[in-house]
GUDODO-489640 format. One line per 8 residues: number of its first residue (from 1); their letters; for each residue x, y, z of N, C-alpha, C, O, CB. Coordinates in steps of 0.1 Angstrom, whole numbers. Each point is the difference from the previous one (the first is absolute). Glycine has a CB too. Example, Ala and Ser with C-alpha at 12.3 -4.5 7.8 and 13.67 -1.06 7.14 Angstrom:
1> as> 132 -57 78 -9 12 0 9 12 0 10 0 7 -29 -12 5 | 15 23 -19 9 11 0 -8 11 8 5 11 1 7 -17 -23
This chain:
1> xxxxxxxx> 9 -12 0 -9 12 0 9 13 0 9 0 8 -27 -12 4 | 15 21 -20 8 13 -1 -3 8 12 -12 3 3 11 -3 -28 | 11 4 33 -3 7 12 -1 15 -2 -2 8 10 14 -25 2 | -11 21 -24 -2 15 -4 -15 2 -1 -8 -8 -5 31 10 -9 | -26 10 20 -15 6 -2 0 13 -6 8 8 3 -15 -20 16 | -2 15 -28 -1 13 -5 -5 9 10 -7 -4 10 2 -5 -32 | 9 22 21 -5 10 9 -9 10 -8 5 7 -9 17 -10 24 | -33 4 -11 -11 9 -8 3 15 5 4 2 11 -22 -21 -12
9> xxxxxxxx> 15 28 -8 2 14 2 -7 5 13 4 9 7 -1 -6 -32 | -15 -9 27 -9 4 11 2 -7 13 -7 2 10 -9 4 -28 | 26 -16 18 2 -9 12 6 9 11 6 10 -2 -3 -32 -13 | -5 16 28 5 7 11 15 2 1 5 10 5 -24 -19 7 | 26 0 -18 15 2 0 4 8 -12 12 3 0 -8 -25 12 | -11 25 -21 4 8 -11 8 12 2 9 3 -7 -28 -12 -3 | 15 17 21 6 12 3 15 -2 3 8 8 -5 -29 0 13 | 24 -18 -1 14 -2 5 8 -6 -12 12 0 0 -19 -4 24
17> xxxxxxxx> 1 -2 -33 7 -6 -13 0 9 -12 6 -4 -10 -11 -18 18 | -1 33 -7 -1 10 -11 13 4 -5 1 3 -12 -22 5 21 | 32 -7 -1 13 5 -5 7 -9 -9 11 3 -5 -9 8 24 | -8 -23 -21 8 -11 -9 -6 1 -14 -12 -1 -2 16 -14 22 | 5 16 -29 -5 2 -15 7 -10 -9 10 -7 4 -14 32 -1 | -2 -26 -14 7 -8 -11 7 9 -9 -6 10 -5 -11 -28 5 | 29 16 -2 10 8 -7 4 -6 -14 1 -12 -2 8 20 24 | -8 1 -32 4 -4 -13 12 9 -4 -1 13 3 -23 -21 -10
25> xxxxxxxx> 35 3 2 11 7 -4 0 2 -15 3 -9 -8 9 0 28 | -14 21 -24 0 4 -15 14 -2 -6 1 -3 -12 -18 20 17 | 28 -16 4 13 -2 -4 3 -14 -6 5 -1 -11 0 17 28 | -9 -26 -8 1 -14 -5 -10 -3 -11 4 -7 -10 3 2 32 | -19 9 -21 -10 -3 -10 3 5 -14 -2 -7 -10 -15 6 28 | 21 14 -19 2 6 -12 14 1 -6 1 -2 -12 -20 14 20 | 29 -10 1 14 1 -5 7 -12 1 11 -1 -6 -12 24 13 | -3 -33 1 8 -12 3 -9 -13 -3 0 -9 7 13 21 11
33> xxxxxxxx> -20 -12 -29 -8 -11 -4 9 -13 0 10 -1 -6 -25 17 -8 | 10 -26 22 6 -13 1 12 0 11 7 -9 1 -14 6 -26 | 8 15 32 10 0 10 -7 -1 14 -10 7 3 25 8 -17 | -10 -25 21 -6 -2 14 -13 -7 -1 -2 -8 -10 13 28 18 | -20 -18 2 -13 -7 0 -10 8 -7 -6 8 8 13 -20 13 | -11 11 -34 -10 9 -5 -13 -1 7 -2 -11 6 14 10 -27 | -20 11 22 3 13 -6 4 10 11 -4 12 0 -14 -16 -19 | 27 0 27 4 9 11 -10 3 11 -1 12 4 16 -2 -21
41> xxxxxxxx> -23 -19 20 -11 3 10 3 -6 13 7 -11 1 -25 11 -20 | 13 6 30 2 -5 13 -9 8 11 -10 6 -3 34 -14 -4 | -20 7 18 -7 7 12 9 10 6 12 -1 0 -25 -20 5 | 7 33 0 7 10 7 -9 5 11 -12 -2 0 25 9 -21 | -6 -1 31 -8 6 11 6 12 5 12 3 -1 -18 -23 7 | -3 29 -1 4 14 3 8 0 13 -4 -7 9 -15 16 -20 | 29 -1 12 9 1 12 0 14 5 6 3 11 8 -23 -19 | -20 29 1 -1 15 4 -10 6 -9 -6 -7 -9 30 8 16
49> xxxxxxxx> -27 12 -5 -10 6 -10 1 -2 -14 -9 -3 -7 7 18 23 | 15 -14 -20 4 0 -15 7 -12 -5 1 -2 -12 0 25 14 | 4 -31 7 9 -11 -5 -6 -14 3 -7 -2 10 26 17 -6 | -16 -24 -13 -3 -14 1 12 -8 -3 9 3 -8 -32 2 2 | 23 -17 13 11 -10 -1 -5 -13 -8 -11 -5 2 21 13 21 | -1 -12 -32 -3 -13 -7 14 -7 -2 10 5 5 -32 4 -17 | 23 -20 5 13 -6 -3 6 6 -12 -7 4 -9 0 -26 19 | 21 23 -9 7 4 -12 -3 -8 -12 -2 5 -11 19 2 26
57> xxxxxxxx> -18 -20 -13 -2 -10 -12 -14 3 -6 -2 -4 -11 17 -14 21 | -24 23 -2 -14 3 -6 1 11 -11 -7 -2 -10 -4 -4 31 | 18 16 -18 2 11 -10 11 -1 -10 -1 6 -11 -8 7 29 | 20 -21 -14 11 0 -10 3 -13 -4 11 -2 -7 -1 22 17 | -17 -32 -7 3 -13 -4 10 -6 9 3 4 11 -8 3 -34 | 10 -19 18 8 -9 9 15 1 -2 7 -9 4 -26 -7 -5 | 24 27 -5 14 2 -1 4 14 4 -7 9 -2 8 -27 -16 | 12 19 23 4 13 4 2 9 -12 2 -4 -11 10 -6 31
65> xxxxxxxx> -14 24 -17 0 10 -12 8 11 6 2 2 12 -26 -7 -21 | 30 13 -1 6 12 4 -11 12 -2 -3 3 -11 28 -12 4 | -30 13 18 -11 9 -1 4 14 -1 10 4 7 -23 -21 5 | 5 26 -20 3 13 0 -8 7 11 -12 -1 0 17 0 -25 | 2 7 35 -9 6 11 -8 12 -3 -8 4 7 25 -12 8 | -14 14 -28 -9 11 -4 -10 -4 -10 -8 9 -4 26 7 8 | -19 -28 -7 -10 -5 -9 -14 -1 7 0 -2 12 18 -10 -26 | -29 12 6 -13 -3 5 -4 -15 -4 -4 -3 -12 -3 28 10
73> xxxxxxxx> 7 -33 13 -4 -14 -2 -15 1 3 -2 0 12 26 -12 -6 | -33 12 -15 -14 2 3 -6 -13 4 3 -11 -4 -3 29 -12 | -10 -17 26 -8 -10 4 -14 5 3 -3 12 0 23 -24 9 | -29 3 -7 -14 4 5 -5 -10 10 2 -12 -1 -7 22 -22 | -1 -5 33 -6 -9 12 -14 2 1 -6 10 -1 26 -7 13 | -27 -15 -11 -14 0 0 -4 -6 14 1 -12 3 -4 9 -30 | -3 13 36 -4 -4 12 -16 -4 0 -9 8 0 27 6 10 | -19 -28 -10 -14 -5 -2 -9 3 11 -12 0 -2 21 -17 -11
81> xxxxxxxx> -4 19 26 -9 2 12 -1 15 3 -5 3 11 12 -26 -2 | -2 32 -17 0 14 3 -15 5 3 -2 10 8 24 -7 -23 | -31 -9 8 -14 5 2 -9 -12 -3 3 -8 -8 3 33 3 | -18 -25 11 -10 -11 -4 -5 1 -14 -3 -10 -6 -4 11 30 | 7 10 -30 -6 1 -13 10 -2 -12 -4 -4 -11 -12 19 22 | 29 -12 -9 9 0 -11 15 1 5 3 7 10 -20 4 -24 | 26 -19 8 14 0 4 6 13 -3 -5 7 -9 7 -30 7 | 10 26 8 7 12 -3 14 -3 -7 8 -8 5 -19 18 15
89> xxxxxxxx> 13 -5 -32 12 -2 -8 8 12 0 -5 11 -3 -7 -28 -11 | 26 16 18 8 11 2 12 -3 -8 6 -11 0 -16 16 23 | 16 5 -30 12 -1 -6 12 4 8 -1 8 9 -11 -4 -30 | 24 -10 19 11 4 7 13 -3 -7 0 -4 -12 -13 0 32 | 24 6 -13 14 -4 -5 9 -5 10 -1 3 12 -2 14 -27 | 11 -26 11 10 -6 9 11 10 3 6 5 -8 -11 -28 -1 | 6 26 23 9 10 4 12 -6 6 11 6 -1 -29 10 5 | 18 -27 3 12 -7 6 -3 -15 -2 -11 -5 -1 15 24 19
97> xxxxxxxx> 8 -26 -20 -1 -14 -1 13 -7 5 11 5 0 -26 -2 -20 | 12 -16 24 10 -8 5 7 -7 -11 4 6 -9 -15 -8 30 | 11 -12 -22 6 -8 -10 -2 -14 1 -8 -5 9 24 22 -11 | -10 -25 -6 -1 -15 1 14 -5 -1 9 4 -7 -32 -5 -3 | 24 -10 18 13 -7 -1 13 6 8 11 -5 -2 -20 -1 -21 | 6 16 30 10 7 7 -4 4 14 -9 -7 6 17 15 -27 | -1 1 27 -2 4 13 -13 8 2 -4 1 12 27 -2 -10 | -28 7 -12 -12 8 2 -13 -9 -1 0 -9 -8 12 29 -2
105> xxxxxxxx> -22 -17 18 -12 -8 -1 -9 2 -12 1 10 -7 0 -10 32 | -9 -10 -28 -8 0 -11 -12 9 2 -12 -5 2 20 -18 -7 | -7 36 6 -10 10 3 0 12 -8 11 3 -5 -10 -10 28 | -11 14 -26 -1 12 -7 -11 8 6 -9 -5 6 16 -5 -27 | -5 24 21 -8 10 5 -6 9 -11 7 6 -7 7 -7 28 | -26 1 -21 -8 8 -10 -6 11 5 -7 -1 11 3 -17 -23 | 5 31 6 -7 11 4 -12 2 -9 0 1 -12 21 9 21 | -33 -9 -2 -13 0 -7 -5 15 0 1 8 10 -7 -34 -5
113> xxxxxxxx> -1 28 -17 -6 13 -2 -12 2 10 -6 -10 4 13 10 -30 | -9 12 30 -11 4 9 1 -7 14 -10 2 8 -5 1 -29 | 25 -10 24 3 -4 14 -13 -7 7 -6 5 9 24 14 -8 | -21 -31 -8 -12 -7 5 -1 -4 15 -11 -2 5 10 -6 -29 | 13 7 30 1 -3 14 -7 10 9 -4 -4 11 25 -7 -15 | -22 23 0 -7 10 8 -15 -4 2 -6 3 10 22 15 -18 | -21 -25 -2 -13 -5 1 -2 -14 6 -7 -3 9 3 17 -29 | 13 -23 14 -1 -14 4 8 -4 12 -4 -10 7 1 6 -30
121> xxxxxxxx> 13 12 28 8 -4 10 12 -8 -5 1 -3 -12 -20 5 27 | 28 -6 -5 12 -7 -5 5 -10 11 -5 1 11 11 19 -26 | 3 -29 11 4 -10 11 14 4 6 8 6 -6 -20 -25 -7 | 13 15 25 12 1 7 10 -12 -3 -5 -11 -5 -7 24 23 | 24 -11 -16 10 -10 -4 6 -5 15 4 7 9 1 6 -33 | -5 -27 24 5 -5 14 15 2 2 8 0 -10 -28 -17 9 | 24 17 13 14 1 3 5 -14 0 -7 -10 2 4 31 12 | 17 -22 -15 5 -14 -1 -4 -9 12 -2 4 12 23 6 -25
129> xxxxxxxx> -23 -23 10 -4 -10 11 12 -9 2 6 -5 -9 -31 7 3 | 27 -5 18 10 -10 3 -5 -14 -5 8 -8 -5 -1 22 26 | -19 -17 -19 -6 -12 -6 -12 3 -9 -11 5 5 19 -18 16 | -6 12 -34 -10 4 -10 -13 -8 -1 -10 4 -6 30 5 -6 | -19 -21 18 -11 -10 -1 -12 6 7 0 8 10 15 -28 -11 | -27 17 -6 -12 3 7 -12 2 -10 2 -1 -12 12 10 29 | -26 -7 -12 -12 1 -8 0 13 -8 5 10 5 -17 -25 11 | 7 15 -29 -1 12 -8 -14 -2 -8 -6 -11 -1 32 15 0
137> xxxxxxxx> -30 7 -5 -10 0 -10 7 4 -13 7 10 0 -27 -5 17 | 17 -11 -28 5 4 -13 -11 5 -9 -10 -7 -2 27 -9 4 | -16 28 -7 -10 6 -8 6 6 -13 9 8 1 -23 -3 20 | 9 -10 -32 5 5 -13 -9 -5 -12 -11 -5 2 35 4 8 | -18 3 -21 -7 -2 -13 8 -12 -7 12 -1 1 -20 27 -4 | 0 -34 -4 7 -11 -7 -6 -2 -14 -12 2 -3 16 -13 26 | 5 6 -32 -3 -1 -13 -11 -10 -2 -9 2 -9 32 3 3 | -23 -17 14 -10 -10 -2 -14 5 5 -10 -6 -3 27 -11 6
145> xxxxxxxx> -18 29 3 -12 6 3 -2 13 -8 -9 8 4 10 -19 18 | 6 13 -32 -2 11 -10 6 13 4 -2 10 -8 -18 -21 2 | 26 12 18 6 13 4 -10 10 2 3 12 1 17 -17 -14 | -32 2 15 -11 10 1 -5 2 15 -4 11 4 -3 -18 -27 | 7 -4 30 -6 0 13 11 -4 10 8 -8 -2 -31 2 -7 | 23 13 21 10 -4 10 -5 -13 7 -11 -2 3 17 27 1 | 5 -33 -2 -3 -13 8 9 2 13 11 7 1 -15 -23 -23 | -2 10 33 7 0 13 0 -14 6 -10 -7 -1 4 31 6
153> xxxxxxxx> 17 -28 0 1 -12 7 3 3 16 10 7 2 -2 -19 -24 | -15 7 30 1 3 14 9 -11 6 0 -11 -5 -22 23 7 | 29 -9 9 8 -9 9 8 -10 -8 0 -12 3 -18 14 14 | 26 2 -27 11 -8 -5 12 4 9 -2 7 9 -7 -8 -33 | 20 -5 20 12 2 9 13 3 -7 3 -6 -11 -15 -10 27 | 20 25 -10 15 0 -4 5 -12 8 -1 0 12 3 27 -15 | 5 -37 -4 4 -11 5 14 0 5 4 -6 10 -21 -5 -24 | 26 18 5 14 -1 3 7 12 -7 -5 6 -10 4 -33 13
161> xxxxxxxx> 12 30 2 11 8 -7 7 -8 -10 4 -11 3 -1 25 17 | 0 -10 -32 6 -7 -10 16 2 1 4 9 7 -25 -7 -22 | 28 -10 8 14 1 -1 7 -12 -7 8 -7 5 -9 21 15 | -4 -16 -33 4 -11 -7 6 5 -14 1 12 -3 -19 -26 15 | 22 4 -20 7 4 -12 -11 6 -10 3 8 -8 15 -27 11 | -30 15 -1 -11 5 -8 -6 14 5 -3 8 -8 -2 -34 2 | 4 27 19 -5 12 6 11 5 10 5 -7 9 -30 -1 -12 | 28 21 1 11 5 8 -4 3 14 -12 0 3 22 9 -23
169> xxxxxxxx> -1 -6 29 -2 3 14 -8 13 0 2 9 -9 19 -20 17 | -30 12 2 -9 12 1 -13 -1 -6 -9 8 3 29 4 -3 | -22 -22 -9 -13 -2 -5 -9 -8 10 6 -6 9 4 7 -32 | -23 -1 22 -9 -8 8 -8 -11 -8 -4 3 -11 2 16 26 | 0 -30 -9 -8 -10 -6 -14 0 6 -2 1 12 22 -14 -17 | -30 12 -3 -14 1 6 -9 -11 -8 3 -5 -10 0 32 17 | -15 -29 1 -8 -10 -6 -13 6 -6 -10 -8 -2 20 -9 18 | -11 29 -17 -12 7 -5 -1 -4 -15 10 -2 -7 -9 22 24
177> xxxxxxxx> -14 -21 -21 -2 -4 -15 4 12 -8 -3 11 3 -16 -27 1 | 27 13 -15 5 11 -9 0 -5 -14 3 -12 -2 12 21 20 | -19 0 -27 -1 -3 -13 7 13 -8 2 11 6 -25 -28 -3 | 26 16 -16 6 10 -8 -10 12 1 -12 -1 -2 24 -16 -14 | -6 29 20 -8 12 2 0 4 14 -1 12 3 -13 -18 -22 | 16 -4 28 1 4 14 14 5 5 2 4 12 -20 -21 -9 | 27 17 -12 14 7 3 -3 14 4 -7 8 -7 20 -22 -10 | -8 19 29 -1 13 4 -12 1 10 -2 11 6 11 -4 -27
185> xxxxxxxx> -16 -18 24 -10 0 9 5 1 14 10 -6 3 -24 -6 -19 | 7 19 26 5 1 14 -4 -12 8 -11 -4 -2 11 29 1 | 8 -30 10 -3 -9 10 -3 8 13 10 5 5 4 -24 -17 | -25 19 16 -5 9 11 0 -7 14 -3 -11 0 -11 24 -18 | 18 -6 28 -1 -4 13 -15 0 5 -5 11 2 29 -3 2 | -31 -19 -2 -14 1 3 -4 5 14 -11 4 3 9 -23 -18 | 13 20 23 -3 5 13 5 14 3 -1 4 11 2 -27 -4 | 4 30 -16 5 13 1 -12 10 2 -10 -1 -8 30 -5 -6
193> xxxxxxxx> -20 15 24 -10 10 2 2 12 -10 11 0 -6 -12 -7 31 | -8 15 -25 1 12 -10 2 -4 -14 -7 -10 -5 17 23 23 | -2 -6 -25 2 -1 -15 6 -15 -2 9 -4 7 -5 31 -11 | -9 -34 -6 7 -13 -3 15 1 -1 6 9 -6 -26 -16 -5 | 27 -4 16 14 -1 1 5 -11 -10 -4 -12 1 3 20 24 | 10 -3 -34 5 -10 -10 13 -7 5 10 6 2 -20 9 -20 | 9 -27 20 12 -8 6 9 -3 -12 13 1 2 -26 -12 17 | 9 8 -31 8 -4 -12 -8 2 -12 -12 1 0 25 -17 13
201> xxxxxxxx> -5 16 -25 -6 2 -13 2 -12 -8 12 -5 -3 -9 30 4 | -15 -31 -5 1 -13 -8 8 2 -12 0 11 -6 -21 -18 13 | 28 -2 -11 10 1 -12 0 -11 -10 6 1 -11 8 10 26 | -22 -23 -12 0 -10 -9 0 -14 5 -2 -1 13 12 17 -28 | -8 -26 7 -1 -14 4 11 -7 -4 6 2 -10 -28 -1 8 | 26 -11 10 11 -10 -3 -8 -11 -6 -9 -6 5 26 13 14 | -12 -11 -31 -5 -12 -8 -14 0 1 -6 -9 5 25 -4 -1 | -27 24 -10 -14 0 0 -7 -12 -7 4 -6 -10 -1 30 11
209> xxxxxxxx> -14 -27 4 -8 -11 -6 -14 5 -2 -5 9 6 19 -25 5 | -22 10 -20 -13 4 -3 -11 -3 11 -9 7 3 16 -10 -28 | -5 -9 32 -9 -4 9 3 7 14 11 4 3 -15 -26 -17 | -6 22 22 0 5 14 7 -10 8 -5 -12 0 -16 26 -1 | 31 -12 8 8 -10 9 -8 0 13 -5 10 5 29 -5 -16 | -24 -17 17 -7 -2 13 7 6 11 -6 3 11 -3 -23 -20 | 22 22 8 8 5 12 13 6 -4 3 -1 -12 -14 -16 26 | 18 22 -6 12 7 -2 12 -9 -4 2 -10 8 -11 28 8
217> xxxxxxxx> 16 -17 -26 13 -7 -2 11 10 -5 -3 9 -9 -10 -30 4 | 25 20 10 10 9 -2 3 1 -16 3 10 -5 8 -15 29 | -13 -6 -31 3 0 -14 -10 8 -7 3 4 -11 8 -27 13 | -23 25 2 -10 8 -7 -5 12 8 -11 5 -2 5 -26 -9 | 15 25 20 -4 13 7 -1 11 -7 5 1 -11 6 -9 28 | -19 19 -12 -1 12 -5 10 9 7 3 -3 11 -26 0 -18 | 28 13 0 11 8 6 -5 14 1 -9 5 -7 27 -19 -3 | -13 21 20 -3 15 3 12 7 5 10 -6 5 -34 0 1
225> xxxxxxxx> 24 19 -8 11 9 6 -5 7 12 -11 5 0 20 -1 -23 | -2 -5 34 -4 7 12 -1 15 -3 8 6 -8 2 -24 22 | -19 25 -7 -1 14 -1 13 7 4 3 10 -6 -27 -12 11 | 31 -4 5 12 5 5 11 2 -12 10 7 1 -15 -18 22 | 3 3 -34 10 1 -11 0 14 -7 10 3 -7 -13 -28 3 | -7 33 7 1 14 -5 11 8 5 4 10 -6 -27 -12 5 | 28 -2 13 12 6 5 12 0 -9 9 8 1 -18 -14 21 | 9 -3 -32 11 0 -9 -2 10 -12 8 1 -8 -4 -25 15
233> xxxxxxxx> -16 31 -7 -3 9 -9 -3 14 6 -11 4 1 2 -23 -15 | 20 26 19 -3 11 8 -8 12 -7 -8 7 6 30 -13 5 | -19 7 -25 -8 10 -8 -14 -3 1 -8 9 0 27 -5 -15 | -22 -16 14 -14 -5 0 -8 4 14 -11 5 0 18 -24 -17 | 1 15 27 -6 3 14 -1 15 2 -10 4 6 20 -25 3 | 0 29 -14 0 14 2 -13 7 -7 -7 8 6 33 -9 -5 | -28 -4 -13 -12 5 -8 -13 -3 7 -9 8 0 22 -11 -21 | -14 -9 27 -12 -4 7 -1 9 12 -11 6 2 13 -29 -10
241> xxxxxxxx> 7 25 16 0 8 13 -3 14 -4 -9 6 7 26 -20 5 | -12 20 -23 -3 13 -4 -15 3 -4 -6 10 3 30 -9 -10 | -29 -12 0 -13 1 -4 -10 -1 12 -12 5 -1 20 -14 -20 | -5 2 30 -8 -2 12 1 12 10 -9 1 9 12 -27 -13 | 7 34 3 2 10 10 -12 9 1 -5 5 -11 30 -5 7 | -30 3 16 -11 9 2 -14 -6 -5 -10 8 0 27 10 -1 | -17 -30 -3 -12 -6 -6 -7 -10 10 7 -7 8 3 10 -32 | -23 -4 24 -7 -9 9 -5 -12 -8 -8 2 -10 2 17 25
249> xxxxx> 9 -31 -12 -5 -11 -7 -14 -2 3 -3 -2 12 25 -8 -12 | -31 9 -10 -14 -2 2 -3 -14 6 -10 -1 7 5 17 -26 | 13 -25 18 -1 -13 6 3 -1 15 -4 -9 6 8 1 -28 | 4 19 26 3 -1 15 -9 8 8 2 1 12 20 -4 -18 | -33 9 0 -9 8 9 -10 -9 7 -8 5 7 10 14 -23
């Protein structure tokens, strides 16, 4: 049985999940056809009034690039739960990015037009944990569900910290159901008071299979990046802090 459940725009939990959107990268789709995982789609979530976080590989594909910091790498984000009557679609540009295969984490920061976090709110980022294991909720968009509706799985778990030849140290293994498109989805602490707290960012699957597995196995684990990995990207953290300065998070009220 698929543990993911759709969240309706009018549901009680929709308000707290509204900052999660489906992101499309115009850069991968139009300029890099056949590069990475077409068509450059995934999940993103707001971390301040104007900024959202997703995976580097969602917007730039699965190989390192020499990026032009002055270029406009255009994206659009569709927030399906922004209102009960219609989703909110917002244009944006990648402003800071990590990388793949090196010391920088698989993350990207997108600045969105009209700063939708002022209306929808944003998520807090968890501090480093000595023991990362524990229950989380995973909420995101998936290609097998059309990338149109948000799905959420309650009470899945971060099972272990990774450190193998396949997955480097610092990554997390979890047993939440994940499909293509859920890259960039937040793993939320279900017990955190106030604004939702992101423990980690979903980044993919090891040896993905079509069927739903009955239980966790390390060989088929899903992988995530701890929120604390943002400390390796000081420019990204600084941009988030500047954008939050003097602002009240609607989800913390």
